[in-house]
Structure formats: C-alpha cells, structure tokens
DRENTOR-359673 format. One record per residue (C-alpha): x, y, z; residue in three letters; residue number from 1. Coordinates in Angstrom, 1 decimal, always signed. Example, Ala and Ser with C-alpha at 12.3 -4.5 7.8 and 13.67 -1.06 7.14 Angstrom:
<drendrens>
+12.3 / -4.5 / +7.8 / ALA / 1
+13.7 / -1.1 / +7.1 / SER / 2
</drendrens>
This chain:
<drendrens>
-4.8 / -110.1 / +114.1 / UNK / 1
-7.8 / -108.6 / +113.1 / UNK / 2
-9.5 / -105.6 / +114.0 / UNK / 3
-12.7 / -104.2 / +115.3 / UNK / 4
-12.7 / -102.2 / +112.5 / UNK / 5
-12.9 / -105.0 / +109.9 / UNK / 6
-14.8 / -107.6 / +112.0 / UNK / 7
-17.6 / -105.0 / +111.9 / UNK / 8
-17.4 / -105.0 / +108.3 / UNK / 9
-16.5 / -108.4 / +107.7 / UNK / 10
-20.1 / -109.4 / +107.0 / UNK / 11
-20.2 / -106.5 / +104.7 / UNK / 12
-17.4 / -106.7 / +102.4 / UNK / 13
-18.2 / -105.6 / +98.7 / UNK / 14
-18.9 / -108.1 / +96.4 / UNK / 15
-21.2 / -109.2 / +94.2 / UNK / 16
-21.8 / -112.8 / +94.1 / UNK / 17
-24.7 / -112.7 / +90.8 / UNK / 18
-22.3 / -110.9 / +88.7 / UNK / 19
-19.4 / -113.1 / +89.5 / UNK / 20
-21.7 / -116.0 / +88.5 / UNK / 21
-22.7 / -114.5 / +85.2 / UNK / 22
-19.2 / -114.1 / +83.8 / UNK / 23
-18.8 / -117.8 / +84.7 / UNK / 24
-21.5 / -118.9 / +82.9 / UNK / 25
-20.6 / -116.9 / +79.9 / UNK / 26
-17.1 / -118.1 / +79.9 / UNK / 27
-19.0 / -121.6 / +80.2 / UNK / 28
-21.5 / -120.8 / +77.4 / UNK / 29
-18.8 / -119.6 / +75.2 / UNK / 30
-15.0 / -119.7 / +75.7 / UNK / 31
-14.2 / -116.2 / +73.4 / UNK / 32
-15.4 / -114.3 / +76.1 / UNK / 33
-12.4 / -115.0 / +77.8 / UNK / 34
-10.4 / -113.1 / +75.2 / UNK / 35
-12.6 / -110.1 / +75.5 / UNK / 36
-12.1 / -109.7 / +78.8 / UNK / 37
-9.9 / -106.5 / +80.3 / UNK / 38
-6.2 / -107.7 / +79.6 / UNK / 39
-5.5 / -106.9 / +83.4 / UNK / 40
-8.3 / -109.0 / +84.1 / UNK / 41
-7.1 / -110.9 / +87.4 / UNK / 42
-8.3 / -114.0 / +89.5 / UNK / 43
-7.4 / -112.6 / +92.8 / UNK / 44
-10.5 / -110.2 / +91.9 / UNK / 45
-13.3 / -112.9 / +92.8 / UNK / 46
-14.7 / -112.9 / +96.4 / UNK / 47
-15.5 / -116.5 / +96.2 / UNK / 48
-12.6 / -118.9 / +96.0 / UNK / 49
-15.0 / -121.4 / +93.9 / UNK / 50
-15.3 / -119.0 / +91.2 / UNK / 51
-12.4 / -118.2 / +91.4 / UNK / 52
-10.9 / -122.3 / +91.1 / UNK / 53
-13.6 / -122.1 / +88.2 / UNK / 54
-11.9 / -118.9 / +86.3 / UNK / 55
-8.3 / -120.7 / +87.3 / UNK / 56
-9.3 / -123.9 / +86.0 / UNK / 57
-11.4 / -122.6 / +82.8 / UNK / 58
-8.0 / -120.4 / +81.9 / UNK / 59
-5.7 / -123.7 / +82.3 / UNK / 60
-8.0 / -125.5 / +80.1 / UNK / 61
-8.1 / -122.9 / +77.0 / UNK / 62
-4.3 / -122.2 / +77.5 / UNK / 63
-3.9 / -125.5 / +76.0 / UNK / 64
-6.4 / -125.3 / +73.2 / UNK / 65
-8.8 / -127.5 / +75.0 / UNK / 66
-12.5 / -126.7 / +75.7 / UNK / 67
-13.7 / -125.1 / +79.3 / UNK / 68
-17.2 / -126.7 / +79.6 / UNK / 69
-19.2 / -128.5 / +82.8 / UNK / 70
-17.7 / -132.2 / +81.6 / UNK / 71
-14.3 / -130.6 / +81.4 / UNK / 72
-14.1 / -128.9 / +84.3 / UNK / 73
-15.7 / -131.2 / +86.2 / UNK / 74
-12.1 / -133.3 / +87.5 / UNK / 75
-10.3 / -130.2 / +87.8 / UNK / 76
-12.7 / -129.0 / +90.7 / UNK / 77
-13.5 / -132.2 / +92.5 / UNK / 78
-11.2 / -131.6 / +95.1 / UNK / 79
-11.8 / -131.5 / +98.8 / UNK / 80
-9.9 / -128.3 / +98.7 / UNK / 81
-12.6 / -126.5 / +98.0 / UNK / 82
-14.8 / -127.7 / +100.5 / UNK / 83
-18.1 / -127.2 / +99.4 / UNK / 84
-20.9 / -129.7 / +99.6 / UNK / 85
-22.4 / -129.2 / +96.3 / UNK / 86
-23.1 / -131.0 / +92.8 / UNK / 87
-19.8 / -128.8 / +91.2 / UNK / 88
-20.8 / -130.2 / +87.7 / UNK / 89
-24.1 / -129.7 / +88.1 / UNK / 90
-23.4 / -126.1 / +89.7 / UNK / 91
-21.1 / -125.6 / +86.1 / UNK / 92
-24.6 / -126.6 / +84.4 / UNK / 93
-26.7 / -124.2 / +86.5 / UNK / 94
-24.3 / -121.2 / +85.6 / UNK / 95
-23.9 / -121.7 / +82.0 / UNK / 96
-27.8 / -122.1 / +81.8 / UNK / 97
-28.2 / -119.0 / +83.9 / UNK / 98
-26.7 / -116.5 / +81.0 / UNK / 99
-29.0 / -113.8 / +79.3 / UNK / 100
-26.4 / -112.0 / +77.2 / UNK / 101
-22.6 / -112.5 / +76.3 / UNK / 102
-22.4 / -109.1 / +75.6 / UNK / 103
-22.2 / -107.4 / +79.2 / UNK / 104
-19.3 / -109.9 / +80.0 / UNK / 105
-17.5 / -107.0 / +80.2 / UNK / 106
-19.3 / -105.0 / +82.8 / UNK / 107
-19.7 / -108.2 / +84.7 / UNK / 108
-16.2 / -108.3 / +85.1 / UNK / 109
-15.6 / -104.3 / +85.5 / UNK / 110
-18.1 / -105.0 / +88.8 / UNK / 111
-15.9 / -107.7 / +90.2 / UNK / 112
-13.1 / -105.8 / +89.7 / UNK / 113
-14.5 / -102.7 / +91.7 / UNK / 114
-16.0 / -104.8 / +94.8 / UNK / 115
-11.8 / -106.4 / +94.6 / UNK / 116
-10.3 / -102.8 / +94.9 / UNK / 117
-13.0 / -101.5 / +97.3 / UNK / 118
-12.0 / -104.4 / +99.5 / UNK / 119
-8.2 / -104.1 / +99.2 / UNK / 120
-9.2 / -100.2 / +100.2 / UNK / 121
-10.9 / -101.6 / +103.5 / UNK / 122
-8.0 / -103.5 / +104.2 / UNK / 123
-5.4 / -101.2 / +103.9 / UNK / 124
-7.4 / -98.4 / +106.1 / UNK / 125
-7.8 / -101.3 / +108.7 / UNK / 126
-3.7 / -102.0 / +108.6 / UNK / 127
-3.3 / -97.9 / +109.0 / UNK / 128
-6.2 / -97.8 / +112.2 / UNK / 129
-4.4 / -100.6 / +113.7 / UNK / 130
-0.6 / -99.4 / +113.3 / UNK / 131
-2.1 / -95.8 / +114.1 / UNK / 132
-3.3 / -97.4 / +117.3 / UNK / 133
-0.8 / -99.3 / +118.4 / UNK / 134
+2.1 / -97.5 / +117.0 / UNK / 135
+5.5 / -99.0 / +116.3 / UNK / 136
+8.3 / -96.7 / +117.6 / UNK / 137
+10.9 / -97.2 / +114.7 / UNK / 138
+7.9 / -96.1 / +112.2 / UNK / 139
+7.0 / -92.6 / +112.2 / UNK / 140
+3.7 / -91.2 / +111.3 / UNK / 141
+5.3 / -90.1 / +107.9 / UNK / 142
+6.8 / -93.6 / +107.2 / UNK / 143
+3.3 / -95.0 / +107.9 / UNK / 144
+2.0 / -92.1 / +105.4 / UNK / 145
+4.4 / -93.1 / +102.9 / UNK / 146
+3.9 / -96.6 / +102.8 / UNK / 147
+0.0 / -96.1 / +102.6 / UNK / 148
+0.4 / -94.1 / +99.8 / UNK / 149
+2.7 / -97.2 / +98.0 / UNK / 150
-0.1 / -99.4 / +98.7 / UNK / 151
-2.7 / -96.7 / +97.3 / UNK / 152
-0.4 / -96.7 / +93.8 / UNK / 153
+0.0 / -100.0 / +93.7 / UNK / 154
-3.6 / -100.5 / +93.7 / UNK / 155
-4.5 / -97.7 / +91.3 / UNK / 156
-2.1 / -98.2 / +89.4 / UNK / 157
-0.8 / -102.3 / +89.0 / UNK / 158
-3.5 / -104.1 / +91.0 / UNK / 159
-0.5 / -105.3 / +93.4 / UNK / 160
-1.7 / -105.2 / +96.5 / UNK / 161
+0.1 / -108.7 / +97.7 / UNK / 162
+0.6 / -110.0 / +94.8 / UNK / 163
+2.8 / -112.7 / +95.7 / UNK / 164
+4.5 / -115.2 / +93.1 / UNK / 165
+3.9 / -114.6 / +89.7 / UNK / 166
+3.1 / -118.0 / +87.6 / UNK / 167
+6.3 / -118.3 / +85.0 / UNK / 168
+4.1 / -118.4 / +82.2 / UNK / 169
+3.3 / -115.0 / +82.9 / UNK / 170
+6.7 / -113.8 / +83.3 / UNK / 171
+7.8 / -115.6 / +80.1 / UNK / 172
+4.8 / -114.0 / +78.2 / UNK / 173
+5.7 / -110.8 / +79.1 / UNK / 174
+9.7 / -111.0 / +78.3 / UNK / 175
+8.7 / -112.5 / +74.9 / UNK / 176
+6.7 / -109.3 / +74.3 / UNK / 177
+9.3 / -107.4 / +75.6 / UNK / 178
+12.0 / -109.1 / +73.3 / UNK / 179
+9.2 / -108.6 / +70.3 / UNK / 180
+9.1 / -104.9 / +71.2 / UNK / 181
+12.7 / -104.7 / +70.7 / UNK / 182
+12.5 / -106.3 / +67.4 / UNK / 183
+9.6 / -103.8 / +66.0 / UNK / 184
+12.0 / -101.0 / +67.0 / UNK / 185
+14.0 / -101.9 / +64.4 / UNK / 186
+17.3 / -100.1 / +66.2 / UNK / 187
+15.7 / -97.7 / +68.1 / UNK / 188
+16.5 / -96.4 / +71.7 / UNK / 189
+14.4 / -99.2 / +74.4 / UNK / 190
+14.7 / -96.5 / +77.2 / UNK / 191
+14.4 / -92.8 / +77.7 / UNK / 192
+17.0 / -90.6 / +75.6 / UNK / 193
+19.7 / -88.9 / +77.0 / UNK / 194
+20.5 / -86.3 / +74.2 / UNK / 195
+24.5 / -88.4 / +74.2 / UNK / 196
+24.8 / -90.4 / +70.8 / UNK / 197
+27.2 / -92.8 / +72.6 / UNK / 198
+25.8 / -93.0 / +75.8 / UNK / 199
+22.5 / -93.9 / +74.2 / UNK / 200
+24.5 / -96.8 / +72.1 / UNK / 201
+26.0 / -98.1 / +75.1 / UNK / 202
+23.3 / -98.1 / +77.2 / UNK / 203
+20.3 / -98.2 / +75.0 / UNK / 204
+18.7 / -94.9 / +76.6 / UNK / 205
+17.9 / -94.9 / +80.4 / UNK / 206
+15.3 / -97.8 / +81.1 / UNK / 207
+12.4 / -98.8 / +83.0 / UNK / 208
+13.1 / -99.5 / +86.6 / UNK / 209
+16.9 / -99.2 / +86.9 / UNK / 210
+18.6 / -97.5 / +88.9 / UNK / 211
+21.7 / -95.4 / +87.3 / UNK / 212
+24.2 / -94.1 / +89.8 / UNK / 213
+26.0 / -91.0 / +88.2 / UNK / 214
+29.3 / -90.7 / +90.3 / UNK / 215
+32.0 / -88.1 / +90.6 / UNK / 216
+34.5 / -85.7 / +92.6 / UNK / 217
+33.5 / -82.0 / +93.1 / UNK / 218
+34.6 / -80.0 / +90.1 / UNK / 219
+33.6 / -82.6 / +87.6 / UNK / 220
+30.4 / -81.9 / +86.2 / UNK / 221
+27.8 / -84.6 / +87.3 / UNK / 222
+24.9 / -82.1 / +87.9 / UNK / 223
+25.7 / -80.2 / +84.9 / UNK / 224
+25.6 / -83.6 / +83.2 / UNK / 225
+23.0 / -85.1 / +84.9 / UNK / 226
+21.0 / -81.8 / +84.4 / UNK / 227
+21.8 / -81.9 / +80.6 / UNK / 228
+20.6 / -85.4 / +80.0 / UNK / 229
+17.2 / -84.8 / +82.3 / UNK / 230
+16.5 / -81.7 / +80.1 / UNK / 231
+17.2 / -83.9 / +76.6 / UNK / 232
+14.9 / -86.2 / +78.1 / UNK / 233
+12.2 / -83.6 / +78.5 / UNK / 234
+12.7 / -82.4 / +74.8 / UNK / 235
+12.2 / -85.8 / +73.7 / UNK / 236
+9.0 / -87.0 / +75.9 / UNK / 237
+7.6 / -83.2 / +74.7 / UNK / 238
+7.3 / -85.0 / +71.2 / UNK / 239
+6.5 / -88.4 / +72.1 / UNK / 240
+4.2 / -89.1 / +75.3 / UNK / 241
+5.1 / -85.7 / +77.3 / UNK / 242
+5.7 / -87.8 / +80.4 / UNK / 243
+6.9 / -86.0 / +83.6 / UNK / 244
+11.0 / -85.7 / +84.1 / UNK / 245
+11.5 / -84.6 / +87.9 / UNK / 246
+14.9 / -83.6 / +89.6 / UNK / 247
+15.0 / -83.8 / +92.8 / UNK / 248
+17.9 / -80.9 / +93.8 / UNK / 249
+19.3 / -81.4 / +97.5 / UNK / 250
+22.0 / -79.5 / +96.6 / UNK / 251
+21.0 / -76.7 / +94.4 / UNK / 252
+17.8 / -73.8 / +94.4 / UNK / 253
+15.3 / -75.1 / +91.9 / UNK / 254
+16.5 / -71.2 / +90.1 / UNK / 255
+19.9 / -71.6 / +90.3 / UNK / 256
+19.4 / -75.0 / +88.6 / UNK / 257
+17.1 / -73.3 / +86.3 / UNK / 258
+19.6 / -70.6 / +85.4 / UNK / 259
+22.2 / -73.2 / +84.4 / UNK / 260
+19.4 / -74.7 / +81.9 / UNK / 261
+18.6 / -70.9 / +80.4 / UNK / 262
+22.5 / -70.7 / +80.4 / UNK / 263
+23.6 / -74.1 / +78.4 / UNK / 264
+20.3 / -73.7 / +75.7 / UNK / 265
+20.9 / -70.2 / +75.1 / UNK / 266
+24.4 / -70.8 / +74.9 / UNK / 267
+25.5 / -67.2 / +77.1 / UNK / 268
+27.9 / -67.7 / +79.8 / UNK / 269
+26.3 / -69.0 / +82.8 / UNK / 270
+29.0 / -66.4 / +85.0 / UNK / 271
+27.2 / -63.2 / +83.1 / UNK / 272
+23.6 / -64.6 / +83.6 / UNK / 273
+24.2 / -64.6 / +87.0 / UNK / 274
+25.6 / -61.1 / +87.5 / UNK / 275
+22.7 / -59.9 / +84.6 / UNK / 276
+26.0 / -58.8 / +82.8 / UNK / 277
+24.6 / -59.5 / +79.4 / UNK / 278
+23.7 / -57.0 / +76.2 / UNK / 279
+20.6 / -56.2 / +74.5 / UNK / 280
+20.9 / -59.2 / +71.9 / UNK / 281
+22.2 / -61.6 / +74.8 / UNK / 282
+18.5 / -60.7 / +76.6 / UNK / 283
+16.2 / -61.3 / +73.6 / UNK / 284
+18.3 / -64.7 / +72.4 / UNK / 285
+17.6 / -65.4 / +76.7 / UNK / 286
+13.5 / -64.7 / +76.1 / UNK / 287
+13.4 / -66.4 / +73.0 / UNK / 288
+15.0 / -69.4 / +74.8 / UNK / 289
+12.8 / -69.0 / +77.5 / UNK / 290
+9.4 / -69.1 / +75.4 / UNK / 291
+11.0 / -72.0 / +73.5 / UNK / 292
+11.4 / -74.3 / +76.8 / UNK / 293
+8.6 / -72.9 / +78.8 / UNK / 294
+6.0 / -75.8 / +78.1 / UNK / 295
+8.3 / -79.1 / +78.7 / UNK / 296
+7.5 / -81.4 / +81.1 / UNK / 297
+10.2 / -80.3 / +83.5 / UNK / 298
+10.0 / -80.8 / +87.5 / UNK / 299
+12.1 / -79.6 / +90.1 / UNK / 300
+12.0 / -80.2 / +93.3 / UNK / 301
+14.8 / -78.2 / +95.7 / UNK / 302
+13.5 / -79.5 / +99.2 / UNK / 303
+16.4 / -80.1 / +101.5 / UNK / 304
+17.7 / -83.1 / +103.5 / UNK / 305
+14.5 / -85.4 / +102.0 / UNK / 306
+13.8 / -88.9 / +102.9 / UNK / 307
+13.4 / -91.5 / +100.6 / UNK / 308
+9.9 / -92.0 / +101.5 / UNK / 309
+9.2 / -88.5 / +100.5 / UNK / 310
+11.2 / -89.0 / +97.3 / UNK / 311
+8.5 / -91.7 / +96.6 / UNK / 312
+5.5 / -89.7 / +97.9 / UNK / 313
+5.9 / -87.0 / +95.5 / UNK / 314
+7.1 / -89.1 / +92.9 / UNK / 315
+4.0 / -91.2 / +93.1 / UNK / 316
+2.0 / -87.9 / +93.3 / UNK / 317
+3.3 / -86.4 / +90.1 / UNK / 318
+3.1 / -89.6 / +87.9 / UNK / 319
-0.5 / -89.9 / +88.8 / UNK / 320
-1.3 / -86.3 / +87.3 / UNK / 321
+1.1 / -85.5 / +84.8 / UNK / 322
+3.4 / -89.3 / +84.0 / UNK / 323
+6.7 / -89.7 / +85.0 / UNK / 324
+9.2 / -90.9 / +82.5 / UNK / 325
+12.7 / -90.3 / +84.7 / UNK / 326
+13.8 / -89.6 / +88.0 / UNK / 327
+17.4 / -87.3 / +88.9 / UNK / 328
+18.2 / -87.3 / +92.5 / UNK / 329
+21.3 / -84.7 / +93.1 / UNK / 330
+22.6 / -86.2 / +95.1 / UNK / 331
+22.4 / -89.7 / +96.9 / UNK / 332
+24.7 / -88.9 / +100.3 / UNK / 333
+23.0 / -85.5 / +100.9 / UNK / 334
+19.2 / -88.3 / +101.1 / UNK / 335
+17.8 / -87.6 / +104.8 / UNK / 336
+18.1 / -91.4 / +106.4 / UNK / 337
+15.8 / -92.9 / +108.8 / UNK / 338
+16.8 / -92.4 / +112.3 / UNK / 339
+17.3 / -96.3 / +113.0 / UNK / 340
+19.6 / -96.6 / +109.7 / UNK / 341
+21.7 / -93.6 / +111.4 / UNK / 342
+22.2 / -94.9 / +114.4 / UNK / 343
+23.4 / -98.6 / +112.6 / UNK / 344
+26.1 / -96.3 / +110.6 / UNK / 345
+26.4 / -94.3 / +107.4 / UNK / 346
+27.0 / -97.3 / +104.9 / UNK / 347
+23.9 / -99.1 / +106.9 / UNK / 348
+22.1 / -95.7 / +106.2 / UNK / 349
+23.2 / -95.3 / +102.6 / UNK / 350
+22.5 / -98.9 / +102.0 / UNK / 351
+18.9 / -98.4 / +103.6 / UNK / 352
+18.7 / -95.4 / +100.6 / UNK / 353
+20.2 / -96.8 / +97.4 / UNK / 354
+17.6 / -100.1 / +98.2 / UNK / 355
+14.8 / -97.5 / +98.5 / UNK / 356
+15.4 / -95.9 / +95.2 / UNK / 357
+16.1 / -99.3 / +93.7 / UNK / 358
+12.4 / -100.2 / +95.1 / UNK / 359
+11.3 / -97.0 / +93.7 / UNK / 360
+12.5 / -97.4 / +90.2 / UNK / 361
+10.7 / -100.9 / +90.1 / UNK / 362
+7.2 / -99.8 / +91.6 / UNK / 363
+7.1 / -96.8 / +89.6 / UNK / 364
+8.4 / -98.5 / +86.7 / UNK / 365
+10.8 / -95.6 / +85.5 / UNK / 366
+14.9 / -95.3 / +85.7 / UNK / 367
+16.5 / -93.0 / +88.7 / UNK / 368
+19.2 / -91.3 / +88.0 / UNK / 369
+21.3 / -90.7 / +91.3 / UNK / 370
+24.2 / -88.7 / +91.7 / UNK / 371
+26.9 / -89.7 / +94.3 / UNK / 372
+29.9 / -88.1 / +95.6 / UNK / 373
+33.9 / -90.0 / +95.4 / UNK / 374
+35.4 / -90.1 / +98.3 / UNK / 375
+38.7 / -88.7 / +98.1 / UNK / 376
+40.9 / -91.6 / +97.7 / UNK / 377
+40.7 / -90.4 / +94.0 / UNK / 378
+43.2 / -87.5 / +94.5 / UNK / 379
+45.6 / -89.1 / +95.9 / UNK / 380
+46.3 / -91.4 / +92.8 / UNK / 381
+48.6 / -90.6 / +89.8 / UNK / 382
+45.9 / -92.0 / +87.1 / UNK / 383
+42.4 / -89.9 / +88.8 / UNK / 384
+39.9 / -92.0 / +87.0 / UNK / 385
+37.7 / -93.4 / +89.2 / UNK / 386
+37.1 / -96.8 / +90.1 / UNK / 387
+34.3 / -98.6 / +91.5 / UNK / 388
+35.9 / -98.6 / +94.8 / UNK / 389
+36.1 / -95.0 / +94.9 / UNK / 390
+32.1 / -94.5 / +95.4 / UNK / 391
+31.8 / -93.4 / +99.0 / UNK / 392
+30.1 / -96.2 / +101.0 / UNK / 393
+30.6 / -98.1 / +97.9 / UNK / 394
+29.4 / -101.5 / +99.0 / UNK / 395
+25.6 / -100.6 / +98.8 / UNK / 396
+25.6 / -98.5 / +95.9 / UNK / 397
+27.7 / -100.5 / +93.7 / UNK / 398
+25.4 / -103.7 / +94.3 / UNK / 399
+22.3 / -101.9 / +94.4 / UNK / 400
+22.8 / -99.9 / +90.7 / UNK / 401
+22.1 / -101.6 / +87.7 / UNK / 402
+24.0 / -98.9 / +85.8 / UNK / 403
+27.1 / -97.3 / +87.2 / UNK / 404
+28.5 / -94.3 / +85.4 / UNK / 405
+31.5 / -91.6 / +86.5 / UNK / 406
+32.7 / -88.3 / +84.9 / UNK / 407
+36.1 / -87.3 / +84.9 / UNK / 408
+37.7 / -84.3 / +83.1 / UNK / 409
+41.5 / -84.5 / +83.0 / UNK / 410
+41.8 / -80.8 / +81.9 / UNK / 411
+40.3 / -79.7 / +85.6 / UNK / 412
+43.3 / -82.0 / +87.3 / UNK / 413
+45.7 / -80.7 / +84.8 / UNK / 414
+44.6 / -77.0 / +85.4 / UNK / 415
+45.3 / -77.8 / +89.3 / UNK / 416
+48.6 / -79.0 / +88.5 / UNK / 417
+50.4 / -76.4 / +86.3 / UNK / 418
+54.6 / -77.0 / +86.7 / UNK / 419
+56.4 / -74.7 / +88.6 / UNK / 420
+60.3 / -74.4 / +88.7 / UNK / 421
+61.6 / -76.5 / +91.4 / UNK / 422
+64.9 / -75.5 / +93.5 / UNK / 423
+67.9 / -76.4 / +91.3 / UNK / 424
+66.2 / -77.0 / +88.3 / UNK / 425
+67.4 / -75.7 / +85.3 / UNK / 426
+65.6 / -73.7 / +82.7 / UNK / 427
+65.9 / -76.4 / +80.2 / UNK / 428
+64.7 / -79.0 / +82.4 / UNK / 429
+61.5 / -76.3 / +83.5 / UNK / 430
+60.6 / -75.7 / +79.9 / UNK / 431
+60.7 / -79.3 / +78.9 / UNK / 432
+58.3 / -80.5 / +81.4 / UNK / 433
+55.8 / -77.1 / +81.1 / UNK / 434
+56.2 / -77.9 / +77.3 / UNK / 435
+54.7 / -81.4 / +78.0 / UNK / 436
+51.9 / -80.3 / +80.3 / UNK / 437
+50.9 / -77.6 / +78.2 / UNK / 438
+50.5 / -80.0 / +75.8 / UNK / 439
+48.6 / -82.6 / +77.6 / UNK / 440
+46.5 / -79.7 / +78.8 / UNK / 441
+46.1 / -78.5 / +75.1 / UNK / 442
+44.6 / -82.1 / +74.2 / UNK / 443
+42.5 / -82.4 / +77.2 / UNK / 444
+41.0 / -79.1 / +76.6 / UNK / 445
+37.2 / -79.0 / +76.1 / UNK / 446
+36.9 / -82.9 / +76.9 / UNK / 447
+35.5 / -85.2 / +79.2 / UNK / 448
+34.7 / -89.0 / +79.9 / UNK / 449
+31.9 / -91.1 / +80.9 / UNK / 450
+32.9 / -94.0 / +82.5 / UNK / 451
+31.0 / -96.7 / +82.0 / UNK / 452
+32.1 / -99.4 / +84.9 / UNK / 453
+29.2 / -101.6 / +85.6 / UNK / 454
+26.2 / -102.4 / +83.5 / UNK / 455
+24.0 / -105.2 / +84.6 / UNK / 456
+22.4 / -105.8 / +81.7 / UNK / 457
+25.0 / -104.6 / +78.8 / UNK / 458
+28.6 / -104.1 / +78.5 / UNK / 459
+31.2 / -101.5 / +80.3 / UNK / 460
+33.4 / -98.9 / +78.5 / UNK / 461
+34.6 / -95.4 / +78.0 / UNK / 462
+32.9 / -92.2 / +75.9 / UNK / 463
+34.2 / -89.5 / +75.0 / UNK / 464
+31.9 / -86.1 / +75.5 / UNK / 465
+33.1 / -82.2 / +75.1 / UNK / 466
+32.0 / -80.1 / +78.0 / UNK / 467
+31.6 / -76.6 / +77.7 / UNK / 468
+32.3 / -74.9 / +81.1 / UNK / 469
+30.7 / -71.0 / +80.5 / UNK / 470
+27.5 / -72.9 / +79.2 / UNK / 471
+27.9 / -75.6 / +81.8 / UNK / 472
+26.7 / -78.2 / +79.1 / UNK / 473
+28.0 / -81.7 / +77.8 / UNK / 474
+27.8 / -82.6 / +74.5 / UNK / 475
+28.9 / -85.1 / +71.7 / UNK / 476
+32.5 / -84.6 / +70.9 / UNK / 477
+32.9 / -84.1 / +67.4 / UNK / 478
+36.8 / -83.9 / +65.9 / UNK / 479
+37.8 / -84.3 / +62.2 / UNK / 480
+39.1 / -88.1 / +62.8 / UNK / 481
+36.1 / -89.6 / +64.8 / UNK / 482
+32.4 / -89.4 / +64.7 / UNK / 483
+30.0 / -87.8 / +67.9 / UNK / 484
+28.9 / -91.3 / +68.6 / UNK / 485
+32.5 / -93.1 / +68.6 / UNK / 486
+33.0 / -95.5 / +71.6 / UNK / 487
+36.4 / -95.7 / +73.8 / UNK / 488
</drendrens>
C-alpha cells in the first residue's frame, strides 16, 4: 500500500525527461554512444517506461551487430504494452534530430542515474516511515535500522534495489570475464592470501562471497589459526589494495588478541608477554615489531553477544570508509540470535545465523571466515579427527558454508593420554606401551592438520602445518622429506 508520504511526492518524483530524450536521441544518432556510457548504466534508471523500452531495444539490436535507428526500432516498439497513442517512428526521428551534442551524452546518463537514486531514496524512506508507523512485533527497531542500511548500501555500491532476475547473457558475460581474469593470473591466487602455501593451493585463497567455516574443539588453536590467517591477509592487503581485515572477537578482548599477534610476530613467548616477564632485548624487539605492524589495515571489534545485523551494519560501514577484504568471526555459537529464532530452538537459531552470514558475504562480495565449536562427540572416539557430523547444529552450518575446515592437533590429545601403569601390569609391558606413546607423541609434536572436509568449488584434503604454542603461531610445515606446500 502506498503511504501518504509517497502520494504527496509522487507528482514530483525526481526525473529529467529531457535528459532521457537527449540520451536516447544521441544513441539513435550514433550507436557508438552506447560504448561510451558508464559500464554500470542500467535500463532501470529511466523514469519513462517508453524510454526504457527504446534503450533496451537499442541494446538488443547493437549486441547482434545491427543498426539501431528509427526505422529498425519501430517494429520492436510497435507494441500495445507501451500504451502510448503516438507515432513511435516519428517520435524516434524527433529524438534523433533534436540532438545538439553527442559529447554530452555521458552527462545525460549521469543525470538520469542521479534521478533514479533520488527516487530510490524516497522509496526507502517511505518504507521506513511505513514500518516505523505500523511496526511488526517480530521486527525490532535495530533490525529495521539494519534492513534500511542494507538497502542504502546496495543502492550506493551496487544499484541493486529490487534488481530482480538477471538476464543470462549478463551473467554469462560476467562468468567469462572471471575465467579470463583467472587465465591472466597465470597461477596467482584468485582469493585472499592466507599465508599458508598448502591452504592457498587447495583453496586458491579465500574467495569473494564465500562463507568459510573453521571448526575445532577447545585447545586446537582455531582462534590462533584464524588470527594468523587474518594478519597474513592484512600484510598482503597492505602491499596490494589496502583493503581492511575485520575481526569480530566475541570471546577474547581486543587487547588479548593484540597480545597474541604481538607474540606471534615478535616470536616472544605469549605467557611472558602477559606477565610482563621480558628482558630489555625482548622489549626492544617488541617495540620494533609494533612499529612494523602499526599501520596494517586490521580492525578488531570485541563487542560481546553481537547479532548478525550488527555485524552487517559495522562491516558495511567499514567497507564504505576503509575498504574491506575479509571478515573473521570468532565464533558462530556466540552470535546473538533473534528472539523469534530463540523461541524456535537452538538449531533454527544457528541456521538463521549461518544463512545471514552467507547472505552478508554475497552482499559485500568478501569472504567470511567464521569459527565454530565442535560437539563433545569427538572426545568419545578413538580417532579424534573431526568430521562434518561433529559440527554443533551441523545441518545448517554444513549446508550454508562453501568451505568447511577443521583444525586438529594430535599432540593435544596425546598429552592428555599419557599412559600410567595399570593394576597387575608388569613393568616390561608398561614400558613397551609408554615407549609407543612417547614415539607417537614425539612424532606429533609441533604439528597440526587443517582438514578440508567440504569445498563447494574444489577438492577436499588434509594440509599439515606447524604449530608453535608459546607464540600462538601456525606456519607452513618444513621437514627434510617434504616441501612446505605438500598436501596429504
């Protein structure tokens, strides 16, 4: 239903019919004008439906290598759906003959788009007034703000207000361009650099619009791995486009996360840093490290119990002001759900959260790396390597994610299972068991696995990496019998 607000402004909605006529006339005078228009100029920008139809017909003809002029167009436009009692051929001739300057066509296009944007702003404002005047009990004011922000963001960044279906020709052209870009990269990463050669090779980096879930049991180091990936991405971004890396740390404070980063980058024991137990040389090393990383495009938001709509709002704002290359969320189960989804149960609540994160990744066209806890079922098995079924509320997480990875450290479980001598067990038997455990423990020391269990657009597999607990740092694993980027 149209509100009184829209009724009051309908008769004076922003429009410039003369600019539309001049642009169409320029195209009819010389079809090459179409090639000079901004690449994002769209038929939706026209206020007059007749002009939109003429523009579409011009595009259709020129795409087929044919001339678009009053004579060729009249048969395409002689349609009762135009609902115009005019001589269409004469109207087209008048438009062409009324052209004063072809060089001004790009300015006409800009004016037409500006009017469209203003009309869209009026409609968004109208919807906000309607929703605020007649509120829905299931939609909070914060959600209304987030919804309006999303529409404004799409309008500013993508012109996608109610864009609807996209012609396959347009999609096919975009897909072909992406393939061409991949060909021209000559083996370079298609996505964000993770800083891990094996992971880069397996995933091609963290790709735009993907939801990547990194899961693990407590103690596996998933926060450390995600932080390492984020910081590696920030260093890479600093050298390339300076897009920001944004971490939502729902469990740790920003200061705690910063201390971890300082420990990892300076190779100073994180426990010593926390206690201030460092000597003068280590302090000097810390200062040098801080100066080296001070200007990296790295942002931390440690707001607890944040909602998906708040995450979206803050990410949109950062993208507008500083650019945005990657979002990291630690972790899914700490995100606050809506009251409605809470009433429907935890599974539905997490499902709504993961769908919201995937939608945000597509909207902002950036990868989202979201951490997730695993159920205790892992602890009950002899082989404690995680599988997809171990994800808490796994149905929705597995379904919505483009990539699901697990981090696993056998060393952690072996440390907890050091054998002790059983009752009635002789010393020789115990020594034999202990030596076997010790050999296995030594073999696993300092090693971890990144298990890619799902990848929508590529292979799965296991990547071995090195983990240095005292620096909370993951690295490529280097051994005498293997290369750092070898994948198992």
